[in-house]
MARLUM-986375 format. One line per field, with one value per residue: x, y, z of N, C-alpha, C, O in turn; residue number from 1; residue in three letters. Coordinates in Angstrom, 3 decimals. Layout:
# residues N
n_px = (X  ...)
n_py = (Y  ...)
n_pz = (Z  ...)
ca_px = (X  ...)
ca_py = (Y  ...)
ca_pz = (Z  ...)
c_px = (X  ...)
c_py = (Y  ...)
c_pz = (Z  ...)
o_px = (X  ...)
o_py = (Y  ...)
o_pz = (Z  ...)
drenlo = (NUM  ...)
lomar = (ALA  ...)
# end
This chain:
# residues 141
n_px = (-3.792  -2.587  -0.914  -2.717  -3.505  -1.143  -0.817  -3.054  -2.335  -0.168  -1.382  -2.939  -0.922  0.422  -1.600  -2.033  0.402  0.324  -1.573  -0.245  1.957  0.703  -0.247  2.176  3.192  1.402  2.108  4.776  4.384  2.920  4.914  6.784  5.276  4.883  7.530  8.060  6.120  6.854  9.405  8.711  7.273  9.329  11.080  9.934  7.228  5.777  3.726  2.321  0.614  1.596  3.830  6.109  6.359  5.436  4.432  4.268  2.828  1.975  1.021  -1.624  -2.512  -5.171  -6.468  -6.801  -5.210  -6.171  -6.657  -4.891  -4.474  -3.269  -1.771  -1.476  0.649  0.906  3.464  3.636  3.418  0.778  -1.336  -4.421  -7.599  -9.254  -7.534  -5.768  -7.451  -8.110  -5.582  -5.067  -7.076  -6.251  -3.777  -4.678  -6.197  -4.147  -2.636  -4.540  -4.798  -2.330  -2.410  -2.634  -0.114  1.465  0.505  1.272  4.068  4.447  3.516  5.422  7.873  7.497  6.656  3.991  1.101  -1.454  -1.934  -2.521  -5.382  -5.059  -5.813  -6.134  -5.733  -5.954  -3.626  -3.959  -2.598  -0.250  -1.055  -2.902  -1.218  0.344  -1.621  -2.257  0.211  0.169  -1.953  -0.899  1.286  -0.070  -1.060  0.890  2.585)
n_py = (46.772  46.423  44.353  42.260  41.784  40.830  38.505  37.034  36.565  34.875  32.617  31.741  31.094  29.096  27.237  26.374  25.142  23.121  21.305  20.321  19.151  17.128  15.464  14.695  13.278  11.130  9.804  9.138  7.471  5.418  4.432  3.458  1.459  -0.238  -1.077  -2.484  -4.564  -5.863  -6.767  -8.548  -10.439  -11.569  -12.641  -13.348  -14.350  -17.467  -18.775  -21.134  -20.312  -17.929  -18.315  -18.044  -15.505  -12.658  -9.352  -6.154  -3.574  -0.965  1.281  2.907  5.353  6.411  9.749  10.202  8.255  5.795  3.590  1.485  0.788  -1.890  -2.738  -5.625  -7.593  -10.472  -12.321  -14.769  -17.158  -18.235  -20.206  -19.720  -18.327  -19.147  -20.585  -18.551  -16.712  -18.275  -18.566  -15.876  -15.397  -17.186  -16.073  -13.577  -14.498  -15.614  -13.318  -11.887  -13.510  -13.116  -10.520  -9.395  -9.920  -8.423  -5.809  -5.495  -5.551  -3.290  -1.247  -1.472  -0.979  1.604  3.104  4.024  5.653  4.817  2.111  1.671  -0.048  -2.826  -3.273  -5.468  -5.576  -6.792  -5.937  -5.210  -3.870  -4.497  -6.614  -5.243  -3.407  -5.192  -6.154  -3.841  -3.489  -5.747  -5.075  -2.780  -3.908  -5.472  -3.595  -2.952  -0.631)
n_pz = (16.243  13.739  14.386  14.628  12.002  10.849  12.314  11.472  8.823  9.208  10.274  8.141  6.295  7.671  7.868  5.200  4.640  6.487  5.507  3.264  4.508  5.929  3.876  2.808  4.956  5.003  2.630  3.194  5.412  4.202  2.472  4.330  5.604  3.440  3.014  5.413  5.374  2.996  3.667  5.709  4.239  2.773  4.751  7.329  7.395  7.282  6.032  3.848  1.834  1.069  -0.420  -3.185  -5.755  -4.488  -4.285  -2.748  -4.206  -3.766  -1.121  0.318  2.596  4.667  5.294  8.050  9.057  9.860  8.259  5.982  2.712  1.023  -1.935  -3.785  -5.787  -7.729  -8.962  -10.119  -12.784  -13.369  -15.232  -16.953  -16.216  -14.086  -12.372  -11.737  -10.398  -8.208  -6.999  -6.360  -4.437  -2.496  -1.723  -0.737  1.438  2.995  3.580  5.003  7.271  8.429  9.158  11.783  12.962  11.215  11.686  14.332  14.099  12.461  14.154  16.199  14.854  13.720  15.823  16.355  17.622  17.025  15.103  11.653  10.278  8.194  4.797  2.184  -1.294  -4.635  -7.176  -10.412  -12.356  -13.754  -15.407  -16.971  -18.242  -19.728  -21.433  -22.903  -24.185  -25.887  -27.556  -28.799  -30.146  -31.957  -33.709  -35.541  -35.843)
ca_px = (-4.572  -1.683  -0.424  -3.751  -3.449  0.040  -1.082  -3.990  -1.556  0.648  -2.248  -3.288  0.256  0.681  -2.683  -1.837  1.555  -0.059  -2.236  0.775  2.758  -0.095  -0.235  3.528  3.317  0.649  2.935  5.932  3.882  2.618  6.184  7.371  4.451  5.209  8.845  7.971  5.363  7.676  10.455  8.088  6.950  10.573  11.840  9.289  5.965  6.021  2.464  2.518  -0.189  2.349  5.037  6.152  6.693  4.362  4.995  3.375  3.144  1.699  0.237  -2.274  -2.993  -6.232  -6.077  -6.712  -4.245  -6.811  -6.636  -3.844  -4.817  -2.042  -2.022  -0.646  0.870  1.446  4.302  3.632  2.869  -0.299  -2.110  -5.865  -8.272  -9.783  -6.390  -5.245  -8.389  -7.964  -4.304  -5.236  -7.869  -5.385  -2.818  -5.409  -6.527  -2.908  -2.303  -5.536  -4.510  -1.096  -2.619  -2.352  1.336  1.991  0.158  2.108  5.417  4.400  3.418  6.694  8.925  7.237  6.270  2.750  0.115  -2.534  -1.492  -3.639  -5.921  -4.569  -6.768  -5.363  -6.433  -5.097  -3.244  -3.942  -2.054  0.729  -1.822  -3.478  -0.107  0.683  -2.716  -2.073  1.368  -0.267  -2.772  -0.008  2.057  -0.997  -1.347  2.013  2.926)
ca_py = (46.357  45.934  43.057  41.266  41.432  40.006  37.204  36.332  36.103  33.743  31.452  31.244  30.470  27.852  26.300  25.764  24.258  21.978  20.332  19.702  18.304  15.957  14.593  14.171  12.273  9.950  9.125  8.558  6.369  4.347  3.867  2.686  0.255  -1.098  -1.648  -3.448  -5.743  -6.557  -7.463  -9.670  -11.456  -12.232  -13.303  -13.780  -15.070  -18.836  -19.331  -21.695  -19.568  -16.734  -18.704  -17.545  -14.099  -11.752  -8.026  -5.059  -2.561  0.377  1.371  4.208  5.553  7.408  11.026  10.111  7.218  4.627  2.472  1.451  -0.157  -2.462  -3.333  -6.817  -8.130  -11.829  -12.418  -16.144  -17.299  -19.211  -20.213  -19.844  -17.341  -19.777  -20.878  -17.263  -16.188  -19.124  -18.197  -14.549  -15.537  -17.885  -15.092  -12.617  -15.177  -15.709  -11.984  -11.540  -14.246  -12.567  -9.087  -9.020  -9.918  -7.293  -4.569  -5.451  -5.188  -1.901  -0.401  -1.528  -0.342  3.020  3.730  4.750  5.582  3.979  1.450  1.571  -1.355  -3.162  -3.796  -5.989  -5.640  -7.213  -4.898  -5.815  -2.896  -5.152  -7.341  -4.239  -2.911  -6.252  -6.178  -2.670  -3.800  -6.684  -4.314  -1.922  -4.768  -5.934  -2.509  -2.870  0.769)
ca_pz = (15.106  12.707  14.849  14.356  10.580  10.621  12.917  10.601  7.672  9.623  10.448  6.812  5.695  8.387  7.550  3.886  4.761  7.311  4.643  2.449  5.388  6.266  2.699  2.716  6.012  4.549  1.633  3.893  6.225  3.254  2.024  5.431  5.772  2.295  3.252  6.514  4.925  1.997  4.409  6.409  3.230  2.391  5.799  8.560  7.249  6.813  5.535  2.502  0.857  0.688  -1.147  -4.556  -5.963  -4.086  -4.089  -2.358  -5.209  -3.253  0.104  0.477  3.958  4.728  5.893  9.509  9.407  10.477  7.317  4.957  1.654  0.462  -3.243  -3.896  -7.125  -7.750  -10.151  -10.612  -14.133  -13.303  -16.474  -16.835  -15.361  -12.872  -11.502  -11.275  -9.406  -7.022  -6.393  -5.771  -3.219  -1.545  -1.225  0.089  2.695  3.758  4.087  6.019  8.501  9.001  9.358  13.167  13.131  10.449  12.396  15.532  13.663  11.980  15.342  16.917  14.049  13.457  17.090  16.132  18.685  16.495  13.866  10.711  9.917  6.856  3.820  1.057  -2.581  -5.743  -8.123  -11.745  -13.301  -14.639  -16.421  -17.853  -19.056  -20.679  -22.413  -23.770  -25.037  -26.924  -28.515  -29.575  -31.058  -32.992  -34.652  -36.489  -36.088)
c_px = (-3.686  -1.133  -1.429  -3.740  -2.264  -0.203  -2.035  -3.252  -0.718  -0.198  -2.618  -2.106  0.546  -0.378  -2.478  -0.648  1.226  -0.711  -1.204  1.637  2.008  -0.098  1.141  3.716  2.569  1.484  4.132  5.519  3.554  3.877  6.843  6.596  4.752  6.541  8.793  7.255  6.174  8.779  9.898  7.733  8.198  11.142  11.032  8.055  6.194  4.759  2.673  1.684  0.553  3.691  4.976  6.476  5.478  4.996  3.904  3.727  2.910  0.920  -0.311  -2.868  -4.066  -5.745  -5.902  -5.781  -4.862  -6.799  -5.471  -4.233  -3.527  -2.397  -0.984  -0.569  1.469  2.195  4.429  3.040  1.823  -1.144  -3.596  -6.453  -8.731  -8.660  -5.806  -6.142  -8.285  -6.675  -4.394  -5.998  -7.058  -4.385  -3.507  -5.792  -5.297  -2.499  -3.265  -5.244  -3.245  -1.225  -2.263  -0.860  1.968  1.721  1.030  3.522  5.476  4.360  4.727  7.783  8.740  6.827  5.029  1.827  -1.018  -2.089  -2.682  -4.088  -5.526  -5.675  -5.941  -6.244  -5.437  -4.851  -3.083  -3.326  -1.012  0.035  -2.406  -2.400  0.312  -0.356  -2.572  -0.883  0.988  -1.098  -1.875  0.847  1.208  -1.302  -0.263  2.334  4.374)
c_py = (45.784  44.562  41.951  40.829  40.535  38.591  36.393  35.780  34.887  32.483  30.868  30.518  29.131  26.813  25.616  24.811  23.005  20.900  19.587  18.751  17.027  14.963  13.948  13.062  10.997  9.134  8.447  7.350  5.167  3.655  3.005  1.389  -0.741  -1.813  -2.739  -4.718  -6.546  -7.359  -8.688  -10.793  -12.246  -13.120  -13.940  -14.653  -16.429  -19.525  -19.869  -20.984  -18.349  -17.075  -18.151  -16.061  -13.225  -10.414  -7.061  -3.905  -1.141  0.266  2.791  4.292  6.641  8.654  10.941  9.003  5.957  3.401  2.629  0.375  -0.589  -3.166  -4.426  -7.263  -9.523  -11.992  -13.845  -16.174  -18.411  -19.091  -20.384  -18.866  -17.931  -20.065  -19.597  -16.670  -16.965  -18.771  -16.832  -14.620  -16.212  -16.913  -14.071  -13.226  -15.299  -14.383  -11.560  -12.249  -13.721  -11.088  -8.633  -8.934  -8.723  -5.971  -4.401  -4.989  -3.736  -0.945  -0.341  -0.766  1.171  3.798  4.617  4.600  4.667  3.410  1.309  0.123  -1.625  -3.774  -4.235  -6.095  -6.061  -6.031  -5.554  -4.883  -3.518  -5.930  -6.372  -3.681  -3.915  -6.312  -5.011  -2.897  -4.734  -5.977  -3.459  -2.734  -5.249  -4.867  -2.376  -1.429  0.957)
c_pz = (14.002  13.089  14.565  12.901  10.271  11.145  12.041  9.386  8.013  9.756  9.093  6.184  6.365  8.046  6.218  3.899  5.539  6.464  3.798  3.288  5.738  5.103  2.527  3.748  5.630  3.573  2.263  4.709  5.338  2.759  3.092  5.668  4.663  2.520  4.333  6.066  3.911  2.670  5.130  5.434  2.843  3.496  6.920  8.381  6.598  6.297  4.119  1.431  0.342  0.045  -2.559  -4.585  -5.685  -3.759  -3.625  -3.279  -4.706  -1.952  0.194  1.872  3.937  5.457  7.399  9.977  9.995  9.564  6.346  3.949  0.973  -0.847  -3.502  -5.352  -6.987  -9.059  -10.662  -12.012  -14.139  -14.556  -16.175  -15.835  -14.036  -11.878  -10.925  -10.191  -8.094  -6.267  -5.718  -4.459  -2.119  -0.907  -0.317  1.434  3.587  4.360  5.192  7.336  9.182  9.349  10.776  13.442  12.406  11.171  13.642  15.175  13.187  13.169  16.102  16.167  13.929  14.704  16.936  17.333  18.279  15.154  12.924  10.492  8.464  6.010  2.613  -0.175  -3.649  -6.677  -9.490  -12.793  -14.235  -15.751  -17.451  -18.786  -20.120  -21.796  -23.397  -24.706  -26.182  -27.986  -29.412  -30.552  -32.204  -34.029  -35.724  -36.857  -36.424)
o_px = (-4.020  -0.913  -1.036  -3.941  -2.389  0.159  -1.845  -3.511  -0.575  0.244  -2.613  -2.272  0.876  -0.069  -2.714  -0.684  1.789  -0.448  -1.284  2.000  2.613  0.034  1.242  4.322  3.050  1.556  4.470  6.204  3.874  3.908  7.394  7.196  4.864  6.665  9.411  7.720  6.182  9.053  10.535  7.876  8.127  11.630  11.423  7.857  6.739  4.742  3.158  2.015  0.195  4.584  3.899  6.819  4.602  5.989  2.757  4.801  3.570  0.238  0.446  -3.631  -3.903  -4.731  -4.978  -5.585  -4.151  -6.920  -5.113  -4.312  -2.792  -3.222  0.221  -1.576  2.416  1.626  5.243  2.249  1.977  -1.611  -3.974  -5.893  -8.611  -8.811  -5.399  -5.647  -8.361  -6.678  -3.859  -5.615  -7.167  -4.178  -2.987  -5.721  -5.390  -2.067  -2.862  -5.419  -3.101  -0.255  -1.647  -0.393  2.892  2.601  1.469  4.100  6.442  5.084  5.110  8.531  9.705  6.668  5.020  1.782  -1.490  -1.892  -3.750  -3.278  -5.649  -6.383  -5.144  -7.351  -4.251  -5.750  -2.175  -3.518  -0.902  0.478  -2.402  -2.641  0.597  -0.013  -2.750  -0.947  1.429  -0.958  -2.061  1.100  1.708  -1.760  -0.504  2.351  4.813)
o_py = (44.761  43.713  40.817  39.654  39.580  37.607  35.187  34.654  33.974  31.396  29.650  29.444  28.152  25.625  24.414  23.775  21.942  19.714  18.369  17.670  15.959  13.758  12.783  12.031  9.897  7.910  7.315  6.327  4.030  2.430  1.946  0.340  -1.941  -3.008  -3.793  -5.824  -7.776  -8.496  -9.741  -11.970  -13.453  -14.217  -14.995  -15.601  -16.520  -20.747  -19.133  -21.050  -17.792  -16.229  -17.829  -15.456  -13.071  -10.353  -7.149  -3.317  -0.208  -0.730  3.761  3.419  7.667  8.617  11.529  8.833  5.134  2.278  3.736  -0.805  0.229  -4.079  -4.184  -7.308  -9.733  -11.819  -14.112  -15.304  -19.411  -18.005  -21.108  -18.613  -17.295  -19.821  -19.560  -16.178  -16.387  -18.686  -16.646  -13.982  -15.848  -16.935  -13.736  -12.550  -15.109  -14.321  -10.954  -11.664  -13.868  -10.468  -7.580  -7.989  -8.094  -5.114  -3.295  -4.145  -3.028  0.050  0.719  0.005  1.930  5.018  5.784  3.549  3.848  4.149  0.870  -0.804  -0.748  -4.679  -3.460  -6.629  -5.739  -5.230  -6.359  -5.090  -3.107  -5.912  -6.649  -3.503  -3.550  -6.497  -5.194  -2.543  -4.542  -6.254  -3.416  -2.285  -5.419  -5.192  -1.725  -1.060  2.083)
o_pz = (13.404  12.226  14.288  12.595  9.504  10.500  11.882  8.962  7.200  9.383  8.911  5.605  5.696  7.947  6.096  3.234  5.278  6.661  3.639  2.826  5.833  5.317  2.142  3.455  5.904  3.683  1.914  4.710  5.685  2.638  2.791  5.906  4.910  2.250  4.182  6.342  3.961  2.285  5.159  5.767  2.613  3.225  7.418  9.141  5.498  6.146  3.260  0.247  -0.695  -0.026  -3.061  -3.570  -6.536  -3.034  -4.062  -3.156  -5.164  -1.712  0.150  2.287  3.277  6.154  7.961  11.180  10.571  10.052  5.945  4.289  0.421  -0.864  -3.446  -6.058  -6.229  -10.137  -11.545  -12.376  -14.840  -14.901  -15.254  -14.768  -12.989  -10.681  -9.764  -9.177  -7.010  -5.039  -4.625  -3.479  -0.948  0.306  0.747  2.460  4.800  5.511  6.186  8.404  10.395  9.786  10.944  14.079  12.921  11.256  13.959  15.859  13.474  13.193  16.598  16.769  14.023  14.648  17.328  17.973  19.068  14.190  13.351  10.519  7.609  6.452  2.085  -0.121  -3.585  -6.935  -9.695  -13.991  -15.390  -16.899  -18.651  -19.980  -21.260  -22.963  -24.601  -25.883  -27.315  -29.177  -30.628  -31.670  -33.316  -35.124  -36.740  -38.031  -36.656)
drenlo = (1  2  3  4  5  6  7  8  9  10  11  12  13  14  15  16  17  18  19  20  21  22  23  24  25  26  27  28  29  30  31  32  33  34  35  36  37  38  39  40  41  42  43  44  45  46  47  48  49  50  51  52  53  54  55  56  57  58  59  60  61  62  63  64  65  66  67  68  69  70  71  72  73  74  75  76  77  78  79  80  81  82  83  84  85  86  87  88  89  90  91  92  93  94  95  96  97  98  99  100  101  102  103  104  105  106  107  108  109  110  111  112  113  114  115  116  117  118  119  120  121  122  123  124  125  126  127  128  129  130  131  132  133  134  135  136  137  138  139  140  141)
lomar = (UNK  UNK  UNK  UNK  UNK  UNK  UNK  UNK  UNK  UNK  UNK  UNK  UNK  UNK  UNK  UNK  UNK  UNK  UNK  UNK  UNK  UNK  UNK  UNK  UNK  UNK  UNK  UNK  UNK  UNK  UNK  UNK  UNK  UNK  UNK  UNK  UNK  UNK  UNK  UNK  UNK  UNK  UNK  UNK  UNK  UNK  UNK  UNK  UNK  UNK  UNK  UNK  UNK  UNK  UNK  UNK  UNK  UNK  UNK  UNK  UNK  UNK  UNK  UNK  UNK  UNK  UNK  UNK  UNK  UNK  UNK  UNK  UNK  UNK  UNK  UNK  UNK  UNK  UNK  UNK  UNK  UNK  UNK  UNK  UNK  UNK  UNK  UNK  UNK  UNK  UNK  UNK  UNK  UNK  UNK  UNK  UNK  UNK  UNK  UNK  UNK  UNK  UNK  UNK  UNK  UNK  UNK  UNK  UNK  UNK  UNK  UNK  UNK  UNK  UNK  UNK  UNK  UNK  UNK  UNK  UNK  UNK  UNK  UNK  UNK  UNK  UNK  UNK  UNK  UNK  UNK  UNK  UNK  UNK  UNK  UNK  UNK  UNK  UNK  UNK  UNK)
# end
């Protein structure tokens, strides 16, 4: 009977550590995917829509590892909202067309049984930060 209680305690301890390990693995996997895609943007992908300063700012992998959301930042200084929106759509289309090649490379590099499907979204956090800086400068504190 005493052995059963000890065993139950071990299962609980292992269960809580397992959740933390899984979250850690998601973060590590996201970091590796980010590194591979960034390297491909610099050296391998020759799509003219992906020219210029394009950066993968973050990659979030779902719990089951089936999807990876890649946040993209464009560092070009395109003037005007309409031109910027057009450039963003152009970049997203280019990334979407290269998605198969990227997944193949990720699967090969990381030796994954199932490579996550890549979802690309624009990251506007730099623009938001710039906007907040302008507001703070306008306050003359």
